[in-house]
mmCIF entry with sequence, helices, sheets and N, C-alpha, C, O atoms, coordinates in Angstrom:
data_MODEL
# 
_entry.id   MODEL 
# 
_entity.id                         1 
_entity.type                       polymer 
_entity.pdbx_number_of_molecules   1 
# 
_entity_poly.entity_id                      1 
_entity_poly.type                           'polypeptide(L)' 
_entity_poly.nstd_linkage                   no 
_entity_poly.nstd_monomer                   no 
_entity_poly.pdbx_seq_one_letter_code       MPGEQHCGACGGSGVTEHTEHTVETDAHGNQTPVVRSWTGPCSTCHGSGSS 
_entity_poly.pdbx_seq_one_letter_code_can   MPGEQHCGACGGSGVTEHTEHTVETDAHGNQTPVVRSWTGPCSTCHGSGSS 
_entity_poly.pdbx_strand_id                 A 
# 
loop_
_entity_poly_seq.entity_id 
_entity_poly_seq.num 
_entity_poly_seq.mon_id 
_entity_poly_seq.hetero 
1 1  MET n 
1 2  PRO n 
1 3  GLY n 
1 4  GLU n 
1 5  GLN n 
1 6  HIS n 
1 7  CYS n 
1 8  GLY n 
1 9  ALA n 
1 10 CYS n 
1 11 GLY n 
1 12 GLY n 
1 13 SER n 
1 14 GLY n 
1 15 VAL n 
1 16 THR n 
1 17 GLU n 
1 18 HIS n 
1 19 THR n 
1 20 GLU n 
1 21 HIS n 
1 22 THR n 
1 23 VAL n 
1 24 GLU n 
1 25 THR n 
1 26 ASP n 
1 27 ALA n 
1 28 HIS n 
1 29 GLY n 
1 30 ASN n 
1 31 GLN n 
1 32 THR n 
1 33 PRO n 
1 34 VAL n 
1 35 VAL n 
1 36 ARG n 
1 37 SER n 
1 38 TRP n 
1 39 THR n 
1 40 GLY n 
1 41 PRO n 
1 42 CYS n 
1 43 SER n 
1 44 THR n 
1 45 CYS n 
1 46 HIS n 
1 47 GLY n 
1 48 SER n 
1 49 GLY n 
1 50 SER n 
1 51 SER n 
# 
_struct_asym.id          A 
_struct_asym.entity_id   1 
# 
_struct_sheet.id               AA1 
_struct_sheet.type             ? 
_struct_sheet.number_strands   2 
_struct_sheet.details          ? 
# 
_struct_sheet_order.sheet_id     AA1 
_struct_sheet_order.range_id_1   1 
_struct_sheet_order.range_id_2   2 
_struct_sheet_order.offset       ? 
_struct_sheet_order.sense        anti-parallel 
# 
loop_
_struct_sheet_range.sheet_id 
_struct_sheet_range.id 
_struct_sheet_range.beg_label_comp_id 
_struct_sheet_range.beg_label_asym_id 
_struct_sheet_range.beg_label_seq_id 
_struct_sheet_range.pdbx_beg_PDB_ins_code 
_struct_sheet_range.end_label_comp_id 
_struct_sheet_range.end_label_asym_id 
_struct_sheet_range.end_label_seq_id 
_struct_sheet_range.pdbx_end_PDB_ins_code 
_struct_sheet_range.beg_auth_comp_id 
_struct_sheet_range.beg_auth_asym_id 
_struct_sheet_range.beg_auth_seq_id 
_struct_sheet_range.end_auth_comp_id 
_struct_sheet_range.end_auth_asym_id 
_struct_sheet_range.end_auth_seq_id 
AA1 1 VAL A 15 ? THR A 25 ? VAL A 15 THR A 25 
AA1 2 GLN A 31 ? PRO A 41 ? GLN A 31 PRO A 41 
# 
loop_
_atom_site.group_PDB 
_atom_site.id 
_atom_site.type_symbol 
_atom_site.label_atom_id 
_atom_site.label_alt_id 
_atom_site.label_comp_id 
_atom_site.label_asym_id 
_atom_site.label_entity_id 
_atom_site.label_seq_id 
_atom_site.pdbx_PDB_ins_code 
_atom_site.Cartn_x 
_atom_site.Cartn_y 
_atom_site.Cartn_z 
_atom_site.occupancy 
_atom_site.B_iso_or_equiv 
_atom_site.pdbx_formal_charge 
_atom_site.auth_seq_id 
_atom_site.auth_comp_id 
_atom_site.auth_asym_id 
_atom_site.auth_atom_id 
_atom_site.pdbx_PDB_model_num 
ATOM 1   N N  . MET A 1 1  ? -14.630 0.026   -20.058 1.00 0.00 ? 1  MET A N  1 
ATOM 2   C CA . MET A 1 1  ? -16.073 0.022   -20.081 1.00 0.00 ? 1  MET A CA 1 
ATOM 3   C C  . MET A 1 1  ? -16.561 1.465   -19.972 1.00 0.00 ? 1  MET A C  1 
ATOM 4   O O  . MET A 1 1  ? -15.982 2.265   -19.237 1.00 0.00 ? 1  MET A O  1 
ATOM 5   N N  . PRO A 1 2  ? -17.608 1.793   -20.692 1.00 0.00 ? 2  PRO A N  1 
ATOM 6   C CA . PRO A 1 2  ? -18.172 3.120   -20.544 1.00 0.00 ? 2  PRO A CA 1 
ATOM 7   C C  . PRO A 1 2  ? -18.756 3.345   -19.143 1.00 0.00 ? 2  PRO A C  1 
ATOM 8   O O  . PRO A 1 2  ? -19.384 2.440   -18.594 1.00 0.00 ? 2  PRO A O  1 
ATOM 9   N N  . GLY A 1 3  ? -18.573 4.464   -18.590 1.00 0.00 ? 3  GLY A N  1 
ATOM 10  C CA . GLY A 1 3  ? -19.102 4.782   -17.255 1.00 0.00 ? 3  GLY A CA 1 
ATOM 11  C C  . GLY A 1 3  ? -18.186 4.462   -16.093 1.00 0.00 ? 3  GLY A C  1 
ATOM 12  O O  . GLY A 1 3  ? -18.459 4.852   -14.958 1.00 0.00 ? 3  GLY A O  1 
ATOM 13  N N  . GLU A 1 4  ? -17.098 3.753   -16.366 1.00 0.00 ? 4  GLU A N  1 
ATOM 14  C CA . GLU A 1 4  ? -16.201 3.468   -15.277 1.00 0.00 ? 4  GLU A CA 1 
ATOM 15  C C  . GLU A 1 4  ? -15.361 4.687   -14.983 1.00 0.00 ? 4  GLU A C  1 
ATOM 16  O O  . GLU A 1 4  ? -15.001 5.422   -15.902 1.00 0.00 ? 4  GLU A O  1 
ATOM 17  N N  . GLN A 1 5  ? -15.051 4.915   -13.765 1.00 0.00 ? 5  GLN A N  1 
ATOM 18  C CA . GLN A 1 5  ? -14.236 6.067   -13.388 1.00 0.00 ? 5  GLN A CA 1 
ATOM 19  C C  . GLN A 1 5  ? -12.871 5.574   -12.804 1.00 0.00 ? 5  GLN A C  1 
ATOM 20  O O  . GLN A 1 5  ? -12.756 4.475   -12.262 1.00 0.00 ? 5  GLN A O  1 
ATOM 21  N N  . HIS A 1 6  ? -11.869 6.443   -12.951 1.00 0.00 ? 6  HIS A N  1 
ATOM 22  C CA . HIS A 1 6  ? -10.551 6.135   -12.407 1.00 0.00 ? 6  HIS A CA 1 
ATOM 23  C C  . HIS A 1 6  ? -10.690 6.072   -10.810 1.00 0.00 ? 6  HIS A C  1 
ATOM 24  O O  . HIS A 1 6  ? -11.393 6.846   -10.161 1.00 0.00 ? 6  HIS A O  1 
ATOM 25  N N  . CYS A 1 7  ? -9.949  5.082   -10.301 1.00 0.00 ? 7  CYS A N  1 
ATOM 26  C CA . CYS A 1 7  ? -9.899  4.970   -8.853  1.00 0.00 ? 7  CYS A CA 1 
ATOM 27  C C  . CYS A 1 7  ? -9.338  6.218   -8.231  1.00 0.00 ? 7  CYS A C  1 
ATOM 28  O O  . CYS A 1 7  ? -8.288  6.680   -8.677  1.00 0.00 ? 7  CYS A O  1 
ATOM 29  N N  . GLY A 1 8  ? -9.974  6.803   -7.216  1.00 0.00 ? 8  GLY A N  1 
ATOM 30  C CA . GLY A 1 8  ? -9.388  7.986   -6.615  1.00 0.00 ? 8  GLY A CA 1 
ATOM 31  C C  . GLY A 1 8  ? -8.239  7.763   -5.743  1.00 0.00 ? 8  GLY A C  1 
ATOM 32  O O  . GLY A 1 8  ? -7.469  8.691   -5.495  1.00 0.00 ? 8  GLY A O  1 
ATOM 33  N N  . ALA A 1 9  ? -8.062  6.520   -5.230  1.00 0.00 ? 9  ALA A N  1 
ATOM 34  C CA . ALA A 1 9  ? -6.961  6.214   -4.323  1.00 0.00 ? 9  ALA A CA 1 
ATOM 35  C C  . ALA A 1 9  ? -5.615  6.097   -5.109  1.00 0.00 ? 9  ALA A C  1 
ATOM 36  O O  . ALA A 1 9  ? -4.566  6.449   -4.569  1.00 0.00 ? 9  ALA A O  1 
ATOM 37  N N  . CYS A 1 10 ? -5.637  5.637   -6.298  1.00 0.00 ? 10 CYS A N  1 
ATOM 38  C CA . CYS A 1 10 ? -4.412  5.403   -7.048  1.00 0.00 ? 10 CYS A CA 1 
ATOM 39  C C  . CYS A 1 10 ? -4.351  6.295   -8.289  1.00 0.00 ? 10 CYS A C  1 
ATOM 40  O O  . CYS A 1 10 ? -3.348  6.257   -9.001  1.00 0.00 ? 10 CYS A O  1 
ATOM 41  N N  . GLY A 1 11 ? -5.368  7.086   -8.575  1.00 0.00 ? 11 GLY A N  1 
ATOM 42  C CA . GLY A 1 11 ? -5.401  7.899   -9.728  1.00 0.00 ? 11 GLY A CA 1 
ATOM 43  C C  . GLY A 1 11 ? -5.504  7.152   -11.026 1.00 0.00 ? 11 GLY A C  1 
ATOM 44  O O  . GLY A 1 11 ? -5.201  7.692   -12.090 1.00 0.00 ? 11 GLY A O  1 
ATOM 45  N N  . GLY A 1 12 ? -5.931  5.912   -10.946 1.00 0.00 ? 12 GLY A N  1 
ATOM 46  C CA . GLY A 1 12 ? -6.141  5.122   -12.163 1.00 0.00 ? 12 GLY A CA 1 
ATOM 47  C C  . GLY A 1 12 ? -4.955  4.265   -12.567 1.00 0.00 ? 12 GLY A C  1 
ATOM 48  O O  . GLY A 1 12 ? -5.024  3.517   -13.542 1.00 0.00 ? 12 GLY A O  1 
ATOM 49  N N  . SER A 1 13 ? -3.822  4.381   -11.788 1.00 0.00 ? 13 SER A N  1 
ATOM 50  C CA . SER A 1 13 ? -2.624  3.649   -12.131 1.00 0.00 ? 13 SER A CA 1 
ATOM 51  C C  . SER A 1 13 ? -2.664  2.170   -11.720 1.00 0.00 ? 13 SER A C  1 
ATOM 52  O O  . SER A 1 13 ? -1.939  1.343   -12.274 1.00 0.00 ? 13 SER A O  1 
ATOM 53  N N  . GLY A 1 14 ? -3.549  1.841   -10.713 1.00 0.00 ? 14 GLY A N  1 
ATOM 54  C CA . GLY A 1 14 ? -3.602  0.461   -10.241 1.00 0.00 ? 14 GLY A CA 1 
ATOM 55  C C  . GLY A 1 14 ? -2.624  0.073   -9.162  1.00 0.00 ? 14 GLY A C  1 
ATOM 56  O O  . GLY A 1 14 ? -2.737  -1.004  -8.577  1.00 0.00 ? 14 GLY A O  1 
ATOM 57  N N  . VAL A 1 15 ? -1.621  0.976   -8.878  1.00 0.00 ? 15 VAL A N  1 
ATOM 58  C CA . VAL A 1 15 ? -0.677  0.713   -7.872  1.00 0.00 ? 15 VAL A CA 1 
ATOM 59  C C  . VAL A 1 15 ? -0.609  1.852   -6.909  1.00 0.00 ? 15 VAL A C  1 
ATOM 60  O O  . VAL A 1 15 ? -0.868  2.996   -7.282  1.00 0.00 ? 15 VAL A O  1 
ATOM 61  N N  . THR A 1 16 ? -0.261  1.566   -5.650  1.00 0.00 ? 16 THR A N  1 
ATOM 62  C CA . THR A 1 16 ? -0.081  2.586   -4.654  1.00 0.00 ? 16 THR A CA 1 
ATOM 63  C C  . THR A 1 16 ? 1.102   2.257   -3.759  1.00 0.00 ? 16 THR A C  1 
ATOM 64  O O  . THR A 1 16 ? 1.539   1.107   -3.736  1.00 0.00 ? 16 THR A O  1 
ATOM 65  N N  . GLU A 1 17 ? 1.620   3.193   -3.046  1.00 0.00 ? 17 GLU A N  1 
ATOM 66  C CA . GLU A 1 17 ? 2.696   2.973   -2.087  1.00 0.00 ? 17 GLU A CA 1 
ATOM 67  C C  . GLU A 1 17 ? 2.075   2.517   -0.762  1.00 0.00 ? 17 GLU A C  1 
ATOM 68  O O  . GLU A 1 17 ? 1.158   3.156   -0.245  1.00 0.00 ? 17 GLU A O  1 
ATOM 69  N N  . HIS A 1 18 ? 2.578   1.426   -0.229  1.00 0.00 ? 18 HIS A N  1 
ATOM 70  C CA . HIS A 1 18 ? 2.030   0.848   1.001   1.00 0.00 ? 18 HIS A CA 1 
ATOM 71  C C  . HIS A 1 18 ? 3.124   1.079   2.115   1.00 0.00 ? 18 HIS A C  1 
ATOM 72  O O  . HIS A 1 18 ? 4.317   1.087   1.809   1.00 0.00 ? 18 HIS A O  1 
ATOM 73  N N  . THR A 1 19 ? 2.734   1.249   3.294   1.00 0.00 ? 19 THR A N  1 
ATOM 74  C CA . THR A 1 19 ? 3.648   1.484   4.450   1.00 0.00 ? 19 THR A CA 1 
ATOM 75  C C  . THR A 1 19 ? 3.138   0.674   5.602   1.00 0.00 ? 19 THR A C  1 
ATOM 76  O O  . THR A 1 19 ? 1.950   0.692   5.924   1.00 0.00 ? 19 THR A O  1 
ATOM 77  N N  . GLU A 1 20 ? 4.082   -0.065  6.243   1.00 0.00 ? 20 GLU A N  1 
ATOM 78  C CA . GLU A 1 20 ? 3.742   -0.877  7.388   1.00 0.00 ? 20 GLU A CA 1 
ATOM 79  C C  . GLU A 1 20 ? 4.647   -0.421  8.592   1.00 0.00 ? 20 GLU A C  1 
ATOM 80  O O  . GLU A 1 20 ? 5.870   -0.359  8.466   1.00 0.00 ? 20 GLU A O  1 
ATOM 81  N N  . HIS A 1 21 ? 4.053   -0.131  9.668   1.00 0.00 ? 21 HIS A N  1 
ATOM 82  C CA . HIS A 1 21 ? 4.755   0.226   10.984  1.00 0.00 ? 21 HIS A CA 1 
ATOM 83  C C  . HIS A 1 21 ? 4.613   -0.944  11.874  1.00 0.00 ? 21 HIS A C  1 
ATOM 84  O O  . HIS A 1 21 ? 3.511   -1.440  12.107  1.00 0.00 ? 21 HIS A O  1 
ATOM 85  N N  . THR A 1 22 ? 5.844   -1.443  12.431  1.00 0.00 ? 22 THR A N  1 
ATOM 86  C CA . THR A 1 22 ? 5.824   -2.522  13.337  1.00 0.00 ? 22 THR A CA 1 
ATOM 87  C C  . THR A 1 22 ? 6.892   -2.205  14.430  1.00 0.00 ? 22 THR A C  1 
ATOM 88  O O  . THR A 1 22 ? 7.714   -1.305  14.258  1.00 0.00 ? 22 THR A O  1 
ATOM 89  N N  . VAL A 1 23 ? 6.860   -2.949  15.526  1.00 0.00 ? 23 VAL A N  1 
ATOM 90  C CA . VAL A 1 23 ? 7.897   -2.908  16.560  1.00 0.00 ? 23 VAL A CA 1 
ATOM 91  C C  . VAL A 1 23 ? 8.443   -4.309  16.594  1.00 0.00 ? 23 VAL A C  1 
ATOM 92  O O  . VAL A 1 23 ? 7.700   -5.285  16.702  1.00 0.00 ? 23 VAL A O  1 
ATOM 93  N N  . GLU A 1 24 ? 9.787   -4.398  16.496  1.00 0.00 ? 24 GLU A N  1 
ATOM 94  C CA . GLU A 1 24 ? 10.431  -5.660  16.501  1.00 0.00 ? 24 GLU A CA 1 
ATOM 95  C C  . GLU A 1 24 ? 11.484  -5.751  17.586  1.00 0.00 ? 24 GLU A C  1 
ATOM 96  O O  . GLU A 1 24 ? 11.964  -4.704  18.019  1.00 0.00 ? 24 GLU A O  1 
ATOM 97  N N  . THR A 1 25 ? 11.855  -6.847  18.028  1.00 0.00 ? 25 THR A N  1 
ATOM 98  C CA . THR A 1 25 ? 12.866  -7.032  19.118  1.00 0.00 ? 25 THR A CA 1 
ATOM 99  C C  . THR A 1 25 ? 14.184  -7.436  18.382  1.00 0.00 ? 25 THR A C  1 
ATOM 100 O O  . THR A 1 25 ? 14.235  -8.365  17.576  1.00 0.00 ? 25 THR A O  1 
ATOM 101 N N  . ASP A 1 26 ? 15.216  -6.673  18.725  1.00 0.00 ? 26 ASP A N  1 
ATOM 102 C CA . ASP A 1 26 ? 16.518  -6.972  18.046  1.00 0.00 ? 26 ASP A CA 1 
ATOM 103 C C  . ASP A 1 26 ? 17.322  -8.112  18.849  1.00 0.00 ? 26 ASP A C  1 
ATOM 104 O O  . ASP A 1 26 ? 16.801  -8.670  19.814  1.00 0.00 ? 26 ASP A O  1 
ATOM 105 N N  . ALA A 1 27 ? 18.506  -8.402  18.441  1.00 0.00 ? 27 ALA A N  1 
ATOM 106 C CA . ALA A 1 27 ? 19.298  -9.559  19.033  1.00 0.00 ? 27 ALA A CA 1 
ATOM 107 C C  . ALA A 1 27 ? 19.608  -9.317  20.487  1.00 0.00 ? 27 ALA A C  1 
ATOM 108 O O  . ALA A 1 27 ? 19.894  -10.247 21.241  1.00 0.00 ? 27 ALA A O  1 
ATOM 109 N N  . HIS A 1 28 ? 19.550  -8.045  20.879  1.00 0.00 ? 28 HIS A N  1 
ATOM 110 C CA . HIS A 1 28 ? 19.936  -7.686  22.294  1.00 0.00 ? 28 HIS A CA 1 
ATOM 111 C C  . HIS A 1 28 ? 18.689  -7.536  23.221  1.00 0.00 ? 28 HIS A C  1 
ATOM 112 O O  . HIS A 1 28 ? 18.800  -7.168  24.390  1.00 0.00 ? 28 HIS A O  1 
ATOM 113 N N  . GLY A 1 29 ? 17.501  -7.842  22.637  1.00 0.00 ? 29 GLY A N  1 
ATOM 114 C CA . GLY A 1 29 ? 16.234  -7.824  23.414  1.00 0.00 ? 29 GLY A CA 1 
ATOM 115 C C  . GLY A 1 29 ? 15.617  -6.457  23.464  1.00 0.00 ? 29 GLY A C  1 
ATOM 116 O O  . GLY A 1 29 ? 14.658  -6.251  24.208  1.00 0.00 ? 29 GLY A O  1 
ATOM 117 N N  . ASN A 1 30 ? 16.134  -5.494  22.688  1.00 0.00 ? 30 ASN A N  1 
ATOM 118 C CA . ASN A 1 30 ? 15.580  -4.131  22.638  1.00 0.00 ? 30 ASN A CA 1 
ATOM 119 C C  . ASN A 1 30 ? 14.511  -4.016  21.594  1.00 0.00 ? 30 ASN A C  1 
ATOM 120 O O  . ASN A 1 30 ? 14.658  -4.537  20.489  1.00 0.00 ? 30 ASN A O  1 
ATOM 121 N N  . GLN A 1 31 ? 13.431  -3.336  21.928  1.00 0.00 ? 31 GLN A N  1 
ATOM 122 C CA . GLN A 1 31 ? 12.353  -3.142  20.966  1.00 0.00 ? 31 GLN A CA 1 
ATOM 123 C C  . GLN A 1 31 ? 12.776  -1.892  20.005  1.00 0.00 ? 31 GLN A C  1 
ATOM 124 O O  . GLN A 1 31 ? 13.248  -0.844  20.445  1.00 0.00 ? 31 GLN A O  1 
ATOM 125 N N  . THR A 1 32 ? 12.559  -2.137  18.764  1.00 0.00 ? 32 THR A N  1 
ATOM 126 C CA . THR A 1 32 ? 12.961  -1.121  17.777  1.00 0.00 ? 32 THR A CA 1 
ATOM 127 C C  . THR A 1 32 ? 11.808  -0.858  16.810  1.00 0.00 ? 32 THR A C  1 
ATOM 128 O O  . THR A 1 32 ? 11.299  -1.837  16.263  1.00 0.00 ? 32 THR A O  1 
ATOM 129 N N  . PRO A 1 33 ? 11.349  0.360   16.547  1.00 0.00 ? 33 PRO A N  1 
ATOM 130 C CA . PRO A 1 33 ? 10.349  0.642   15.601  1.00 0.00 ? 33 PRO A CA 1 
ATOM 131 C C  . PRO A 1 33 ? 10.872  0.388   14.196  1.00 0.00 ? 33 PRO A C  1 
ATOM 132 O O  . PRO A 1 33 ? 11.982  0.812   13.876  1.00 0.00 ? 33 PRO A O  1 
ATOM 133 N N  . VAL A 1 34 ? 10.098  -0.300  13.335  1.00 0.00 ? 34 VAL A N  1 
ATOM 134 C CA . VAL A 1 34 ? 10.548  -0.651  11.925  1.00 0.00 ? 34 VAL A CA 1 
ATOM 135 C C  . VAL A 1 34 ? 9.454   -0.111  10.982  1.00 0.00 ? 34 VAL A C  1 
ATOM 136 O O  . VAL A 1 34 ? 8.264   -0.277  11.252  1.00 0.00 ? 34 VAL A O  1 
ATOM 137 N N  . VAL A 1 35 ? 9.844   0.502   9.932   1.00 0.00 ? 35 VAL A N  1 
ATOM 138 C CA . VAL A 1 35 ? 8.959   1.029   8.906   1.00 0.00 ? 35 VAL A CA 1 
ATOM 139 C C  . VAL A 1 35 ? 9.320   0.377   7.584   1.00 0.00 ? 35 VAL A C  1 
ATOM 140 O O  . VAL A 1 35 ? 10.449  0.508   7.112   1.00 0.00 ? 35 VAL A O  1 
ATOM 141 N N  . ARG A 1 36 ? 8.370   -0.323  6.985   1.00 0.00 ? 36 ARG A N  1 
ATOM 142 C CA . ARG A 1 36 ? 8.649   -0.883  5.622   1.00 0.00 ? 36 ARG A CA 1 
ATOM 143 C C  . ARG A 1 36 ? 7.707   -0.296  4.641   1.00 0.00 ? 36 ARG A C  1 
ATOM 144 O O  . ARG A 1 36 ? 6.515   -0.172  4.924   1.00 0.00 ? 36 ARG A O  1 
ATOM 145 N N  . SER A 1 37 ? 8.212   0.085   3.456   1.00 0.00 ? 37 SER A N  1 
ATOM 146 C CA . SER A 1 37 ? 7.406   0.619   2.363   1.00 0.00 ? 37 SER A CA 1 
ATOM 147 C C  . SER A 1 37 ? 7.654   -0.150  1.098   1.00 0.00 ? 37 SER A C  1 
ATOM 148 O O  . SER A 1 37 ? 8.775   -0.557  0.792   1.00 0.00 ? 37 SER A O  1 
ATOM 149 N N  . TRP A 1 38 ? 6.575   -0.340  0.370   1.00 0.00 ? 38 TRP A N  1 
ATOM 150 C CA . TRP A 1 38 ? 6.649   -1.042  -0.981  1.00 0.00 ? 38 TRP A CA 1 
ATOM 151 C C  . TRP A 1 38 ? 5.530   -0.533  -1.867  1.00 0.00 ? 38 TRP A C  1 
ATOM 152 O O  . TRP A 1 38 ? 4.534   0.032   -1.414  1.00 0.00 ? 38 TRP A O  1 
ATOM 153 N N  . THR A 1 39 ? 5.735   -0.752  -3.098  1.00 0.00 ? 39 THR A N  1 
ATOM 154 C CA . THR A 1 39 ? 4.706   -0.421  -4.149  1.00 0.00 ? 39 THR A CA 1 
ATOM 155 C C  . THR A 1 39 ? 3.987   -1.714  -4.474  1.00 0.00 ? 39 THR A C  1 
ATOM 156 O O  . THR A 1 39 ? 4.624   -2.752  -4.655  1.00 0.00 ? 39 THR A O  1 
ATOM 157 N N  . GLY A 1 40 ? 2.690   -1.664  -4.549  1.00 0.00 ? 40 GLY A N  1 
ATOM 158 C CA . GLY A 1 40 ? 1.962   -2.841  -4.909  1.00 0.00 ? 40 GLY A CA 1 
ATOM 159 C C  . GLY A 1 40 ? 0.571   -2.484  -5.358  1.00 0.00 ? 40 GLY A C  1 
ATOM 160 O O  . GLY A 1 40 ? 0.227   -1.303  -5.418  1.00 0.00 ? 40 GLY A O  1 
ATOM 161 N N  . PRO A 1 41 ? -0.240  -3.475  -5.677  1.00 0.00 ? 41 PRO A N  1 
ATOM 162 C CA . PRO A 1 41 ? -1.639  -3.272  -6.211  1.00 0.00 ? 41 PRO A CA 1 
ATOM 163 C C  . PRO A 1 41 ? -2.428  -2.355  -5.241  1.00 0.00 ? 41 PRO A C  1 
ATOM 164 O O  . PRO A 1 41 ? -2.316  -2.476  -4.021  1.00 0.00 ? 41 PRO A O  1 
ATOM 165 N N  . CYS A 1 42 ? -3.179  -1.493  -5.788  1.00 0.00 ? 42 CYS A N  1 
ATOM 166 C CA . CYS A 1 42 ? -4.083  -0.606  -4.970  1.00 0.00 ? 42 CYS A CA 1 
ATOM 167 C C  . CYS A 1 42 ? -4.986  -1.434  -4.113  1.00 0.00 ? 42 CYS A C  1 
ATOM 168 O O  . CYS A 1 42 ? -5.645  -2.337  -4.627  1.00 0.00 ? 42 CYS A O  1 
ATOM 169 N N  . SER A 1 43 ? -5.049  -1.181  -2.865  1.00 0.00 ? 43 SER A N  1 
ATOM 170 C CA . SER A 1 43 ? -5.968  -1.935  -1.991  1.00 0.00 ? 43 SER A CA 1 
ATOM 171 C C  . SER A 1 43 ? -7.461  -1.495  -2.165  1.00 0.00 ? 43 SER A C  1 
ATOM 172 O O  . SER A 1 43 ? -8.373  -2.159  -1.674  1.00 0.00 ? 43 SER A O  1 
ATOM 173 N N  . THR A 1 44 ? -7.669  -0.382  -2.864  1.00 0.00 ? 44 THR A N  1 
ATOM 174 C CA . THR A 1 44 ? -9.051  0.084   -3.018  1.00 0.00 ? 44 THR A CA 1 
ATOM 175 C C  . THR A 1 44 ? -9.686  -0.523  -4.262  1.00 0.00 ? 44 THR A C  1 
ATOM 176 O O  . THR A 1 44 ? -10.846 -0.935  -4.250  1.00 0.00 ? 44 THR A O  1 
ATOM 177 N N  . CYS A 1 45 ? -8.883  -0.571  -5.361  1.00 0.00 ? 45 CYS A N  1 
ATOM 178 C CA . CYS A 1 45 ? -9.481  -1.072  -6.641  1.00 0.00 ? 45 CYS A CA 1 
ATOM 179 C C  . CYS A 1 45 ? -8.887  -2.435  -7.020  1.00 0.00 ? 45 CYS A C  1 
ATOM 180 O O  . CYS A 1 45 ? -9.226  -2.986  -8.068  1.00 0.00 ? 45 CYS A O  1 
ATOM 181 N N  . HIS A 1 46 ? -7.985  -2.991  -6.157  1.00 0.00 ? 46 HIS A N  1 
ATOM 182 C CA . HIS A 1 46 ? -7.321  -4.236  -6.342  1.00 0.00 ? 46 HIS A CA 1 
ATOM 183 C C  . HIS A 1 46 ? -6.501  -4.312  -7.656  1.00 0.00 ? 46 HIS A C  1 
ATOM 184 O O  . HIS A 1 46 ? -6.417  -5.351  -8.311  1.00 0.00 ? 46 HIS A O  1 
ATOM 185 N N  . GLY A 1 47 ? -5.915  -3.170  -7.993  1.00 0.00 ? 47 GLY A N  1 
ATOM 186 C CA . GLY A 1 47 ? -5.027  -3.098  -9.132  1.00 0.00 ? 47 GLY A CA 1 
ATOM 187 C C  . GLY A 1 47 ? -5.753  -2.855  -10.523 1.00 0.00 ? 47 GLY A C  1 
ATOM 188 O O  . GLY A 1 47 ? -5.092  -2.810  -11.561 1.00 0.00 ? 47 GLY A O  1 
ATOM 189 N N  . SER A 1 48 ? -7.077  -2.705  -10.515 1.00 0.00 ? 48 SER A N  1 
ATOM 190 C CA . SER A 1 48 ? -7.754  -2.494  -11.771 1.00 0.00 ? 48 SER A CA 1 
ATOM 191 C C  . SER A 1 48 ? -7.649  -1.086  -12.279 1.00 0.00 ? 48 SER A C  1 
ATOM 192 O O  . SER A 1 48 ? -7.765  -0.855  -13.482 1.00 0.00 ? 48 SER A O  1 
ATOM 193 N N  . GLY A 1 49 ? -7.425  -0.102  -11.366 1.00 0.00 ? 49 GLY A N  1 
ATOM 194 C CA . GLY A 1 49 ? -7.304  1.316   -11.823 1.00 0.00 ? 49 GLY A CA 1 
ATOM 195 C C  . GLY A 1 49 ? -8.662  1.970   -12.024 1.00 0.00 ? 49 GLY A C  1 
ATOM 196 O O  . GLY A 1 49 ? -8.689  3.134   -12.425 1.00 0.00 ? 49 GLY A O  1 
ATOM 197 N N  . SER A 1 50 ? -9.752  1.337   -11.787 1.00 0.00 ? 50 SER A N  1 
ATOM 198 C CA . SER A 1 50 ? -11.050 1.962   -11.970 1.00 0.00 ? 50 SER A CA 1 
ATOM 199 C C  . SER A 1 50 ? -11.935 1.541   -10.724 1.00 0.00 ? 50 SER A C  1 
ATOM 200 O O  . SER A 1 50 ? -11.750 0.514   -10.072 1.00 0.00 ? 50 SER A O  1 
ATOM 201 N N  . SER A 1 51 ? -12.893 2.456   -10.494 1.00 0.00 ? 51 SER A N  1 
ATOM 202 C CA . SER A 1 51 ? -13.796 2.205   -9.351  1.00 0.00 ? 51 SER A CA 1 
ATOM 203 C C  . SER A 1 51 ? -15.117 1.713   -9.825  1.00 0.00 ? 51 SER A C  1 
ATOM 204 O O  . SER A 1 51 ? -16.005 1.448   -9.014  1.00 0.00 ? 51 SER A O  1 
# 
């Protein structure tokens, strides 16, 4: 559409790298920090690539 601009958060690609930080308890009862990363739809433009 005319006048639409690329999303600044994903640069117009529609996808971004997401990171989640949690603390989980292992089998021995010790708390361990866990970091998970994945690529998914941009949370700002919901995957459309434009704002």
